[in-house]
BAFI-3210 file (N, C-alpha, C; in Angstrom, 3 decimals, decimal comma, padded with zeros to 6 digits):
// residues 70
n [1|2|3|4|5|6|7|8|9|10|11|12|13|14|15|16|17|18|19|20|21|22|23|24|25|26|27|28|29|30|31|32|33|34|35|36|37|38|39|40|41|42|43|44|45|46|47|48|49|50|51|52|53|54|55|56|57|58|59|60|61|62|63|64|65|66|67|68|69|70]
n.u [-085,622|-084,619|-086,014|-085,032|-082,355|-082,631|-083,701|-081,613|-079,654|-080,727|-080,647|-077,866|-077,081|-078,275|-076,931|-074,343|-074,634|-075,269|-072,886|-071,132|-072,188|-071,778|-068,979|-068,302|-069,413|-067,925|-065,306|-065,505|-066,272|-064,098|-062,082|-062,487|-061,165|-058,637|-055,471|-055,697|-053,900|-051,963|-053,639|-054,419|-052,132|-052,151|-051,701|-052,660|-053,045|-053,777|-055,474|-054,883|-055,484|-057,858|-059,465|-059,501|-060,771|-063,259|-064,151|-064,322|-066,299|-068,477|-068,901|-069,520|-071,975|-073,411|-073,463|-075,129|-077,526|-078,218|-079,487|-078,130|-075,434|-074,996]
n.v [-001,790|-002,166|-000,317|002,078|001,885|001,853|004,370|005,981|005,209|006,155|008,897|009,196|008,415|010,452|012,719|012,076|012,090|014,798|016,013|015,059|016,326|019,021|019,032|018,540|020,804|022,874|022,214|022,370|025,056|026,425|025,654|027,197|029,556|030,819|032,059|034,635|035,629|033,618|031,604|032,602|032,183|029,519|027,973|026,505|027,938|027,858|030,087|030,029|031,407|032,866|030,672|029,324|031,279|031,359|028,751|028,845|030,841|029,636|027,324|028,525|029,728|027,396|026,245|028,040|027,621|024,868|022,536|020,325|020,883|022,384]
n.w [034,733|032,159|030,635|031,607|030,873|028,079|027,651|028,592|026,767|024,378|024,811|025,031|022,416|020,930|021,912|021,119|018,320|017,992|018,862|016,891|014,625|015,341|015,484|012,817|011,557|012,760|011,969|009,153|008,820|009,994|008,282|006,069|006,348|004,836|003,708|001,468|-000,467|-000,751|-001,617|-004,082|-005,481|-005,791|-003,581|-000,471|002,507|005,754|007,935|011,041|013,403|012,851|012,297|014,778|016,289|015,019|015,619|018,441|018,766|017,447|018,982|021,395|020,788|020,318|022,853|024,147|022,825|022,948|025,246|026,117|026,461|028,688]
ca.u [-084,247|-084,406|-086,554|-084,093|-081,179|-082,985|-083,832|-080,262|-078,953|-081,293|-080,074|-076,449|-076,982|-078,625|-075,830|-073,218|-074,954|-075,167|-071,465|-070,550|-072,633|-071,064|-067,585|-068,218|-069,680|-066,786|-064,158|-065,751|-066,251|-062,744|-061,246|-062,716|-060,285|-057,332|-054,841|-056,133|-052,760|-051,393|-054,638|-054,361|-050,947|-052,360|-051,366|-053,664|-052,430|-054,869|-055,302|-055,233|-056,077|-059,262|-060,145|-059,735|-061,774|-064,540|-064,539|-064,737|-067,582|-069,512|-069,195|-070,179|-073,374|-074,030|-073,717|-076,273|-078,748|-078,567|-079,575|-077,220|-074,075|-074,950]
ca.v [-001,466|-002,135|000,945|003,129|001,725|002,260|005,830|006,533|004,945|007,057|010,223|009,118|008,408|011,786|013,612|011,704|012,604|016,249|016,351|014,803|017,406|020,235|018,884|018,699|022,207|023,693|021,906|022,921|026,514|026,891|025,380|028,222|030,698|030,639|033,312|034,883|035,809|032,295|030,861|033,126|031,594|028,077|027,306|026,618|028,230|028,138|031,138|029,298|032,303|033,093|029,387|029,101|032,251|030,871|027,565|029,273|031,540|028,677|026,478|029,369|029,825|026,077|026,064|028,872|027,105|023,483|022,195|019,220|021,322|023,280]
ca.w [034,452|030,711|030,132|032,001|030,033|026,721|027,670|028,698|025,512|023,376|025,102|024,668|020,957|020,446|022,248|020,271|016,997|018,055|018,926|015,576|013,746|015,735|015,097|011,368|011,238|013,205|011,117|007,815|008,904|010,278|007,111|005,049|006,583|004,210|003,302|000,099|-001,369|-001,016|-002,387|-005,446|-006,099|-005,907|-002,317|000,588|003,797|006,682|008,941|012,253|014,408|012,479|012,445|016,214|016,720|014,501|016,381|019,780|018,652|017,061|020,133|022,391|020,377|020,501|024,281|024,515|022,193|023,255|026,655|026,419|026,718|029,843]
c.u [-083,991|-084,900|-085,606|-082,851|-081,460|-083,115|-082,480|-079,496|-079,442|-080,738|-078,608|-076,266|-077,283|-077,498|-074,614|-073,436|-074,786|-073,710|-070,763|-070,932|-071,897|-069,604|-067,407|-068,431|-068,492|-065,584|-064,323|-065,680|-064,863|-061,824|-061,433|-061,801|-058,880|-056,778|-055,081|-054,968|-052,129|-052,346|-054,629|-053,169|-051,051|-052,000|-052,502|-052,928|-053,549|-054,497|-055,805|-055,901|-057,552|-060,076|-060,464|-060,812|-063,163|-065,044|-065,038|-066,096|-068,717|-069,910|-069,868|-071,663|-074,099|-074,354|-074,925|-077,579|-079,185|-078,475|-078,504|-075,837|-073,950|-074,539]
c.v [-001,345|-000,825|002,092|003,084|002,207|003,775|006,511|006,360|005,878|008,468|010,258|009,175|009,785|012,777|013,330|012,229|014,119|016,696|016,114|015,905|018,711|020,188|019,102|020,154|023,096|023,458|022,503|024,446|027,062|026,692|026,416|029,432|030,376|032,010|033,516|034,998|034,472|031,462|031,304|032,555|030,072|027,293|027,485|026,759|028,651|029,255|030,553|030,185|032,568|031,812|029,073|030,033|031,819|029,694|027,945|029,956|030,581|027,802|027,263|029,505|028,498|025,833|026,870|028,284|025,756|023,208|021,182|019,681|022,248|022,533]
c.w [032,957|030,126|030,442|031,112|028,613|026,625|027,740|027,397|024,414|023,577|024,698|023,147|020,379|020,728|021,377|018,851|016,957|018,085|017,585|014,599|014,063|015,302|013,603|010,952|011,596|012,290|009,720|007,822|009,120|009,067|006,007|005,203|006,059|003,849|001,808|-000,884|-001,741|-001,871|-003,846|-006,210|-006,227|-004,663|-001,319|001,906|004,742|007,634|010,260|013,301|014,108|012,625|013,896|016,740|016,263|015,331|017,773|019,745|018,344|018,249|021,257|022,065|020,584|021,964|024,735|023,978|022,727|024,744|027,045|026,841|027,914|031,075]
res [m|a|m|c|f|q|g|d|m|r|i|y|e|h|e|q|w|l|l|k|e|l|t|e|e|v|a|c|g|a|a|l|y|v|e|q|e|a|y|a|e|g|n|i|v|f|d|y|e|k|g|k|s|y|a|k|d|y|l|k|q|a|k|e|k|f|v|y|f|k]
***
């Protein structure tokens, strides 16, 4: 039983790490989409539609690559 638990825990830890990495990548990538005109004036205005689109595309690619998300 201990071996099974350790194996399950190792898989859980790996999946948790992978999800944290994906979350960070998606958040950083989506945050890069700002309105250029507002940024030129010294304001940061996020383009939420482009950010959402980026996040959806990135997660779609992740689901295709990684076995854990199928």
